[in-house]
NUSE-549889 format. One record per residue (C-alpha): x, y, z; chain; residue number from 1. Coordinates in steps of 0.001 Angstrom, whole numbers, always signed. Example, Ala and Ser with C-alpha at 12.3 -4.5 7.8 and 13.67 -1.06 7.14 Angstrom:
<recs>
[rec [+12300; -4500; +7800]; "A"; 1] [rec [+13670; -1060; +7140]; "A"; 2] 
</recs>
This chain:
<recs>
[rec [+6261; +3808; +30549]; "A"; 1] [rec [+2704; +5200; +30154]; "A"; 2] [rec [+143; +3402; +27995]; "A"; 3] [rec [+828; +4589; +24417]; "A"; 4] [rec [-1970; +5757; +22126]; "A"; 5] [rec [-2228; +6114; +18357]; "A"; 6] [rec [-4815; +7137; +15790]; "A"; 7] [rec [-5615; +4731; +12950]; "A"; 8] [rec [-5499; +7422; +10284]; "A"; 9] [rec [-8579; +8833; +8569]; "A"; 10] [rec [-10958; +11609; +9564]; "A"; 11] [rec [-14317; +12578; +8030]; "A"; 12] [rec [-13816; +14841; +5034]; "A"; 13] [rec [-15607; +18161; +5616]; "A"; 14] [rec [-18667; +18861; +3519]; "A"; 15] [rec [-16823; +21370; +1331]; "A"; 16] [rec [-14200; +18746; +431]; "A"; 17] [rec [-16784; +16082; -337]; "A"; 18] [rec [-18537; +18611; -2587]; "A"; 19] [rec [-15228; +19372; -4291]; "A"; 20] [rec [-14714; +15660; -5008]; "A"; 21] [rec [-18221; +15455; -6491]; "A"; 22] [rec [-17765; +18648; -8507]; "A"; 23] [rec [-14431; +17419; -9858]; "A"; 24] [rec [-15995; +14127; -10940]; "A"; 25] [rec [-18817; +16099; -12589]; "A"; 26] [rec [-16306; +18271; -14425]; "A"; 27] [rec [-17469; +21553; -12877]; "A"; 28] [rec [-14149; +22309; -11131]; "A"; 29] [rec [-10566; +21597; -12182]; "A"; 30] [rec [-7842; +19644; -10408]; "A"; 31] [rec [-6328; +22777; -8889]; "A"; 32] [rec [-9613; +23591; -7138]; "A"; 33] [rec [-9854; +20045; -5776]; "A"; 34] [rec [-6267; +20173; -4526]; "A"; 35] [rec [-6942; +23509; -2800]; "A"; 36] [rec [-9856; +21964; -915]; "A"; 37] [rec [-7739; +18935; -2]; "A"; 38] [rec [-4929; +21150; +1271]; "A"; 39] [rec [-7336; +23215; +3388]; "A"; 40] [rec [-8892; +20108; +4961]; "A"; 41] [rec [-5519; +18422; +5542]; "A"; 42] [rec [-4088; +21457; +7328]; "A"; 43] [rec [-7218; +21809; +9445]; "A"; 44] [rec [-6956; +18124; +10378]; "A"; 45] [rec [-3352; +18415; +11532]; "A"; 46] [rec [-3907; +21644; +13480]; "A"; 47] [rec [-7024; +20418; +15272]; "A"; 48] [rec [-5562; +17031; +16069]; "A"; 49] [rec [-2556; +18693; +17680]; "A"; 50] [rec [-4955; +20359; +20127]; "A"; 51] [rec [-6256; +16966; +21320]; "A"; 52] [rec [-2907; +15908; +22759]; "A"; 53] [rec [-2484; +13127; +20193]; "A"; 54] [rec [+1158; +12029; +20131]; "A"; 55] [rec [+1533; +11395; +16404]; "A"; 56] [rec [-587; +13455; +14055]; "A"; 57] [rec [-2323; +12502; +10815]; "A"; 58] [rec [-3734; +14648; +8034]; "A"; 59] [rec [-6837; +12458; +8185]; "A"; 60] [rec [-6145; +11058; +4694]; "A"; 61] [rec [-7960; +14052; +3208]; "A"; 62] [rec [-6186; +13667; -144]; "A"; 63] [rec [-6910; +9939; -507]; "A"; 64] [rec [-9831; +8548; -2490]; "A"; 65] [rec [-9973; +5909; +228]; "A"; 66] [rec [-7673; +3980; +2555]; "A"; 67] [rec [-7640; +1132; -16]; "A"; 68] [rec [-7659; +2875; -3390]; "A"; 69] [rec [-5305; +5851; -2944]; "A"; 70] [rec [-2522; +4054; -4917]; "A"; 71] [rec [-4680; +3412; -7978]; "A"; 72] [rec [-7413; +6046; -8350]; "A"; 73] [rec [-7812; +9753; -7585]; "A"; 74] [rec [-11512; +9828; -6689]; "A"; 75] [rec [-14189; +7288; -5891]; "A"; 76] [rec [-16009; +8525; -8989]; "A"; 77] [rec [-13316; +6971; -11170]; "A"; 78] [rec [-11005; +9861; -12005]; "A"; 79] [rec [-7420; +8850; -12621]; "A"; 80] [rec [-7997; +5112; -13033]; "A"; 81] [rec [-4917; +3609; -14659]; "A"; 82] [rec [-5218; +2261; -18190]; "A"; 83] [rec [-4486; -1307; -17041]; "A"; 84] [rec [-7383; -1329; -14579]; "A"; 85] [rec [-11103; -1739; -15295]; "A"; 86] [rec [-13860; -513; -12985]; "A"; 87] [rec [-15686; -3860; -12826]; "A"; 88] [rec [-13605; -5672; -10196]; "A"; 89] [rec [-14563; -7618; -7090]; "A"; 90] [rec [-16495; -6101; -4243]; "A"; 91] [rec [-14165; -5260; -1425]; "A"; 92] [rec [-17081; -5500; +994]; "A"; 93] [rec [-20844; -5504; +1306]; "A"; 94] [rec [-21814; -3616; +4446]; "A"; 95] [rec [-24599; -4396; +6912]; "A"; 96] [rec [-26690; -1429; +5752]; "A"; 97] [rec [-26672; -2835; +2201]; "A"; 98] [rec [-24177; -544; +486]; "A"; 99] [rec [-20975; -1895; -1023]; "A"; 100] [rec [-17517; -763; -2069]; "A"; 101] [rec [-15975; -2162; -5243]; "A"; 102] [rec [-12368; -2516; -6343]; "A"; 103] [rec [-11075; -2184; -9909]; "A"; 104] [rec [-9896; -5227; -11890]; "A"; 105] [rec [-6374; -5635; -13223]; "A"; 106] [rec [-6417; -6170; -17006]; "A"; 107] [rec [-2701; -6247; -17816]; "A"; 108] [rec [+682; -5900; -16176]; "A"; 109] [rec [+2830; -4613; -14765]; "A"; 110] [rec [+1183; -3424; -11575]; "A"; 111] [rec [+2453; -84; -10277]; "A"; 112] [rec [+1124; +2459; -7809]; "A"; 113] [rec [-131; +5707; -9305]; "A"; 114] [rec [+150; +7537; -5964]; "A"; 115] [rec [+2154; +6622; -2876]; "A"; 116] [rec [+1118; +7463; +675]; "A"; 117] [rec [+4440; +9200; +1213]; "A"; 118] [rec [+3599; +11701; -1532]; "A"; 119] [rec [+525; +12842; +393]; "A"; 120] [rec [+2514; +12735; +3644]; "A"; 121] [rec [+5121; +15128; +2255]; "A"; 122] [rec [+2423; +17653; +1375]; "A"; 123] [rec [+1049; +17645; +4925]; "A"; 124] [rec [+4253; +17405; +6964]; "A"; 125] [rec [+4850; +21204; +6930]; "A"; 126] [rec [+1528; +21711; +8749]; "A"; 127] [rec [+3095; +20315; +11938]; "A"; 128] [rec [+5429; +23292; +12196]; "A"; 129] [rec [+4961; +24943; +15548]; "A"; 130] [rec [+2832; +22117; +16972]; "A"; 131] [rec [+5674; +20210; +18627]; "A"; 132] [rec [+4301; +16982; +17141]; "A"; 133] [rec [+5540; +14449; +14609]; "A"; 134] [rec [+3332; +12502; +12189]; "A"; 135] [rec [+2455; +8928; +11313]; "A"; 136] [rec [+1147; +7498; +8068]; "A"; 137] [rec [-1180; +4674; +7117]; "A"; 138] [rec [-724; +2507; +4020]; "A"; 139] [rec [-2832; -162; +2416]; "A"; 140] [rec [-1935; -3830; +2884]; "A"; 141] [rec [-767; -5804; -134]; "A"; 142] [rec [-3434; -8340; +825]; "A"; 143] [rec [-6160; -5829; -88]; "A"; 144] [rec [-4612; -5009; -3446]; "A"; 145] [rec [-4200; -8745; -4085]; "A"; 146] [rec [-7944; -8636; -4787]; "A"; 147] [rec [-7324; -6566; -7930]; "A"; 148] [rec [-6226; -9767; -9672]; "A"; 149] [rec [-9168; -11930; -10808]; "A"; 150] [rec [-10108; -14452; -8131]; "A"; 151] [rec [-10364; -17468; -10398]; "A"; 152] [rec [-9153; -16111; -13713]; "A"; 153] [rec [-5872; -14844; -15067]; "A"; 154] [rec [-4435; -11775; -16760]; "A"; 155] [rec [-3062; -12466; -20213]; "A"; 156] [rec [+724; -12269; -20219]; "A"; 157] [rec [+909; -11457; -16504]; "A"; 158] [rec [+946; -14329; -14024]; "A"; 159] [rec [-335; -14025; -10488]; "A"; 160] [rec [+3183; -14853; -9282]; "A"; 161] [rec [+4654; -11880; -11131]; "A"; 162] [rec [+1804; -9674; -9924]; "A"; 163] [rec [+2580; -10633; -6320]; "A"; 164] [rec [+6266; -9793; -6794]; "A"; 165] [rec [+5381; -6382; -8187]; "A"; 166] [rec [+2795; -5816; -5457]; "A"; 167] [rec [+5240; -6604; -2654]; "A"; 168] [rec [+7831; -4284; -4199]; "A"; 169] [rec [+5324; -1434; -4413]; "A"; 170] [rec [+4126; -1841; -839]; "A"; 171] [rec [+7694; -1918; +471]; "A"; 172] [rec [+8424; +1248; -1503]; "A"; 173] [rec [+5339; +2923; -13]; "A"; 174] [rec [+6353; +2136; +3581]; "A"; 175] [rec [+10009; +3070; +3131]; "A"; 176] [rec [+9006; +6294; +1451]; "A"; 177] [rec [+6866; +7240; +4452]; "A"; 178] [rec [+9755; +6711; +6863]; "A"; 179] [rec [+12144; +8606; +4602]; "A"; 180] [rec [+9656; +11499; +4473]; "A"; 181] [rec [+9670; +11727; +8280]; "A"; 182] [rec [+6864; +9453; +9477]; "A"; 183] [rec [+7641; +8062; +12926]; "A"; 184] [rec [+5209; +5153; +12547]; "A"; 185] [rec [+3492; +3451; +9631]; "A"; 186] [rec [+388; +1308; +10082]; "A"; 187] [rec [-881; -1116; +7458]; "A"; 188] [rec [-4662; -1252; +6993]; "A"; 189] [rec [-5817; -4896; +7104]; "A"; 190] [rec [-9604; -4714; +7431]; "A"; 191] [rec [-9892; -7608; +4981]; "A"; 192] [rec [-8459; -9938; +7634]; "A"; 193] [rec [-11707; -10456; +9522]; "A"; 194] [rec [-13760; -10283; +6332]; "A"; 195] [rec [-11763; -13206; +4909]; "A"; 196] [rec [-13691; -15538; +7228]; "A"; 197] [rec [-17180; -14197; +6543]; "A"; 198] [rec [-18050; -16599; +3699]; "A"; 199] [rec [-20548; -14194; +2124]; "A"; 200] [rec [-22035; -15893; -952]; "A"; 201] [rec [-22614; -12462; -2529]; "A"; 202] [rec [-18868; -11770; -2344]; "A"; 203] [rec [-16987; -14915; -3414]; "A"; 204] [rec [-13499; -14009; -2232]; "A"; 205] [rec [-14696; -14043; +1403]; "A"; 206] [rec [-15284; -17788; +1074]; "A"; 207] [rec [-12037; -18607; -723]; "A"; 208] [rec [-10003; -19338; +2453]; "A"; 209] [rec [-7607; -16461; +1768]; "A"; 210] [rec [-6590; -15563; +5335]; "A"; 211] [rec [-3344; -17563; +5277]; "A"; 212] [rec [-2560; -16210; +1813]; "A"; 213] [rec [-3088; -12684; +3143]; "A"; 214] [rec [-889; -13235; +6208]; "A"; 215] [rec [+1907; -14777; +4145]; "A"; 216] [rec [+1712; -11969; +1599]; "A"; 217] [rec [+1889; -9261; +4236]; "A"; 218] [rec [+4838; -11030; +5846]; "A"; 219] [rec [+6665; -10929; +2528]; "A"; 220] [rec [+6631; -7151; +2903]; "A"; 221] [rec [+7319; -7046; +6639]; "A"; 222] [rec [+10256; -9417; +6367]; "A"; 223] [rec [+12062; -6896; +4160]; "A"; 224] [rec [+12411; -4627; +7188]; "A"; 225] [rec [+14736; -4963; +10179]; "A"; 226] [rec [+13360; -5656; +13654]; "A"; 227] [rec [+14161; -2036; +14576]; "A"; 228] [rec [+12077; -825; +11634]; "A"; 229] [rec [+9257; -3299; +12276]; "A"; 230] [rec [+8893; -2024; +15839]; "A"; 231] [rec [+7338; +1047; +14197]; "A"; 232] [rec [+5278; -789; +11568]; "A"; 233] [rec [+1776; -1723; +12686]; "A"; 234] [rec [-1236; -3658; +11432]; "A"; 235] [rec [-4783; -2328; +11776]; "A"; 236] [rec [-7760; -4678; +11885]; "A"; 237] [rec [-11479; -3978; +12223]; "A"; 238] [rec [-14846; -5203; +10896]; "A"; 239] [rec [-15118; -2154; +8655]; "A"; 240] [rec [-16305; +1389; +9239]; "A"; 241] [rec [-17987; +3139; +6316]; "A"; 242] [rec [-21123; +5301; +6372]; "A"; 243] [rec [-21409; +4323; +10040]; "A"; 244] [rec [-21809; +635; +9103]; "A"; 245] [rec [-19625; -2505; +9316]; "A"; 246] [rec [-19022; -5475; +7032]; "A"; 247] [rec [-17899; -8338; +9275]; "A"; 248] [rec [-18861; -7634; +12862]; "A"; 249] [rec [-20416; -11095; +13183]; "A"; 250] [rec [-17095; -12833; +12460]; "A"; 251] [rec [-15576; -13820; +15829]; "A"; 252] [rec [-12042; -12778; +16643]; "A"; 253] [rec [-11252; -16446; +17172]; "A"; 254] [rec [-11387; -16744; +13362]; "A"; 255] [rec [-8648; -14115; +13021]; "A"; 256] [rec [-6470; -14778; +16052]; "A"; 257] [rec [-3744; -16020; +16305]; "A"; 258] [rec [-3252; -15579; +12550]; "A"; 259] [rec [-3152; -11825; +13130]; "A"; 260] [rec [-97; -12093; +15365]; "A"; 261] [rec [+1617; -14436; +12901]; "A"; 262] [rec [+2410; -11263; +10977]; "A"; 263] [rec [+5814; -9991; +12056]; "A"; 264] [rec [+4710; -6438; +12799]; "A"; 265] [rec [+5676; -4540; +15913]; "A"; 266] [rec [+2215; -3376; +16888]; "A"; 267] [rec [-1471; -3886; +16139]; "A"; 268] [rec [-4397; -1446; +16155]; "A"; 269] [rec [-7380; -3641; +17041]; "A"; 270] [rec [-11082; -2723; +17010]; "A"; 271] [rec [-12573; -3520; +20418]; "A"; 272] [rec [-14624; -621; +21794]; "A"; 273] [rec [-17675; -1761; +19802]; "A"; 274] [rec [-17083; -5476; +20405]; "A"; 275] [rec [-19858; -7227; +22367]; "A"; 276] [rec [-17578; -9416; +24488]; "A"; 277] [rec [-14403; -7395; +24937]; "A"; 278] [rec [-13025; -9356; +27858]; "A"; 279] [rec [-12864; -12651; +25969]; "A"; 280] [rec [-10930; -10930; +23181]; "A"; 281] [rec [-8551; -9334; +25695]; "A"; 282] [rec [-7864; -12827; +27008]; "A"; 283] [rec [-7245; -14230; +23556]; "A"; 284] [rec [-4918; -11362; +22680]; "A"; 285] [rec [-2955; -11948; +25863]; "A"; 286] [rec [-2630; -15635; +25045]; "A"; 287] [rec [-1593; -15232; +21398]; "A"; 288] [rec [+399; -11999; +21061]; "A"; 289] [rec [+4130; -12644; +20717]; "A"; 290] [rec [+6940; -11229; +22788]; "A"; 291] [rec [+9366; -12164; +20034]; "A"; 292] [rec [+8121; -11816; +16471]; "A"; 293] [rec [+11395; -12346; +14632]; "A"; 294] [rec [+13161; -9949; +16942]; "A"; 295] [rec [+10384; -7496; +17806]; "A"; 296] [rec [+8029; -7419; +20800]; "A"; 297] [rec [+4438; -7013; +19641]; "A"; 298] [rec [+2131; -4435; +21245]; "A"; 299] [rec [-1685; -4588; +21073]; "A"; 300] [rec [-3389; -1188; +20876]; "A"; 301] [rec [-6980; -1943; +21853]; "A"; 302] [rec [-9850; +97; +20437]; "A"; 303] [rec [-11335; +2290; +23173]; "A"; 304] [rec [-13513; +4674; +21128]; "A"; 305] [rec [-16057; +3835; +18430]; "A"; 306] [rec [-15935; +6112; +15335]; "A"; 307] [rec [-19346; +4864; +14151]; "A"; 308] [rec [-21211; +6107; +17232]; "A"; 309] [rec [-21736; +9862; +17719]; "A"; 310] [rec [-21796; +9409; +21502]; "A"; 311] [rec [-18447; +10572; +22850]; "A"; 312] [rec [-16766; +8231; +25302]; "A"; 313] [rec [-15492; +9768; +28529]; "A"; 314] [rec [-11903; +9532; +29709]; "A"; 315] [rec [-13235; +7363; +32542]; "A"; 316] [rec [-14762; +4964; +29990]; "A"; 317] [rec [-11457; +4716; +28179]; "A"; 318] [rec [-9450; +4200; +31367]; "A"; 319] [rec [-11815; +1455; +32522]; "A"; 320] [rec [-11340; -485; +29269]; "A"; 321] [rec [-7559; -194; +29447]; "A"; 322] [rec [-7448; -1289; +33074]; "A"; 323] [rec [-9677; -4283; +32298]; "A"; 324] [rec [-7473; -5230; +29344]; "A"; 325] [rec [-4346; -4991; +31523]; "A"; 326] [rec [-5610; -7984; +33510]; "A"; 327] [rec [-5025; -10174; +30448]; "A"; 328] [rec [-2471; -8356; +28275]; "A"; 329] [rec [+999; -7572; +29643]; "A"; 330] [rec [+1212; -3845; +30313]; "A"; 331] [rec [+4373; -3484; +28239]; "A"; 332] [rec [+2387; -4922; +25303]; "A"; 333] [rec [-713; -2753; +25734]; "A"; 334] [rec [-1772; +471; +24015]; "A"; 335] [rec [-4975; +2325; +23091]; "A"; 336] [rec [-6418; +3309; +19721]; "A"; 337] [rec [-9674; +3981; +17881]; "A"; 338] [rec [-11729; +1096; +16535]; "A"; 339] [rec [-11241; +2201; +12930]; "A"; 340] [rec [-10420; +5203; +10854]; "A"; 341] [rec [-13123; +7807; +11377]; "A"; 342] [rec [-13944; +7845; +7629]; "A"; 343] [rec [-11861; +5494; +5484]; "A"; 344] [rec [-13623; +6582; +2261]; "A"; 345] [rec [-13543; +10145; +930]; "A"; 346] [rec [-17306; +10252; +311]; "A"; 347] [rec [-19091; +9423; +3572]; "A"; 348] [rec [-22064; +11421; +4827]; "A"; 349] [rec [-21823; +9833; +8320]; "A"; 350] [rec [-25593; +9165; +8571]; "A"; 351] [rec [-25708; +8385; +12292]; "A"; 352] [rec [-23953; +11682; +12976]; "A"; 353] [rec [-26146; +13847; +10776]; "A"; 354] [rec [-23314; +15396; +8783]; "A"; 355] [rec [-19605; +14892; +8131]; "A"; 356] [rec [-18822; +18281; +9672]; "A"; 357] [rec [-20440; +17288; +12969]; "A"; 358] [rec [-18721; +13883; +12759]; "A"; 359] [rec [-15410; +15656; +12317]; "A"; 360] [rec [-15923; +17620; +15543]; "A"; 361] [rec [-16983; +14429; +17341]; "A"; 362] [rec [-13842; +12658; +16103]; "A"; 363] [rec [-11616; +15261; +17750]; "A"; 364] [rec [-13535; +14908; +21023]; "A"; 365] [rec [-13130; +11131; +20879]; "A"; 366] [rec [-9401; +11390; +20189]; "A"; 367] [rec [-8992; +13692; +23195]; "A"; 368] [rec [-10995; +11255; +25373]; "A"; 369] [rec [-8686; +8426; +24288]; "A"; 370] [rec [-5549; +10421; +25044]; "A"; 371] [rec [-6860; +11613; +28419]; "A"; 372] [rec [-8191; +8172; +29323]; "A"; 373] [rec [-4891; +6476; +28520]; "A"; 374] [rec [-3108; +8988; +30742]; "A"; 375] [rec [-5620; +8349; +33523]; "A"; 376] [rec [-5221; +4572; +33192]; "A"; 377] [rec [-1447; +4876; +33262]; "A"; 378] [rec [-1597; +6796; +36527]; "A"; 379] [rec [-3955; +4265; +38097]; "A"; 380] [rec [-1744; +1400; +36960]; "A"; 381] [rec [+1354; +3104; +38359]; "A"; 382] [rec [+3055; +3466; +34980]; "A"; 383] 
</recs>
């Protein structure tokens, strides 16, 4: 079987869509105009991605405020925030370039999603007609949304235990809805995994030893699915990727592994193209990935292209990384992916690229290089 490949999910939003988000927040256009821009960008994403040879397509999350906040808010400017959420929550992350992203704060229960990933998926699925391709979807991990609840405080009349029950139910509903809508694979975004070991004094939750809590919480969702279903449920991890900057690149993978593979998912999309010492991480993956995770064989999709760098990797570059990784990771447990979503947040000017439109073109070139490189590696490895 050839080396499989898979996109993480997001693509840069074109300039016209980012302007539409800003205009909507400013009140100069209505919701219909914003939706029209989202639809146009989503269809363009699907059509162009099909031309790269990507196996499973994505709409690039063009309708999502961000990979983390799509269930609870319509735009990063605050539109659509539920009445039981306040804007003054914890920082999700403080990035190396100094900017930050902040989550809302839960003020009362019960917790419910406002928007499910499968609702956006259904809107984009018709765009695959005539392409010969199916689609995947990405969803946010319950461990990220766990941070909506005050770190050290409480919510009057709504215990953290009840919040967790509601959160797990909502995440399960999101994943099942994606499969029912036709998604062939669903990956869970878990960028907070590496960040949980950063111990950043400016961001208290990163020093609260939450990694085990996160893993256990995510397993509460995963364990509601059969092994056959979990074979197509993945976990994505990376040190962040917003405005061409990261939030936890200095945290060694040894702080995350083997906890990562303690989650009973079928596959993992792991940032590695931009890692300084890739070979040592390949070794650690090979030593810790499980062949039997409660009935499912885990597969590690290693990052082979870097969405934060405008330089496009060649297919030869990609093949070389895969072949090197195959020395340490069993070939039937090896795949290829991108380091991160190409733009996890809807407003991202992609400063190292010069513009989001140029970054969007670069993303398609990188996806094609990954697909071609994985095919090249498969041939060289005799698969």
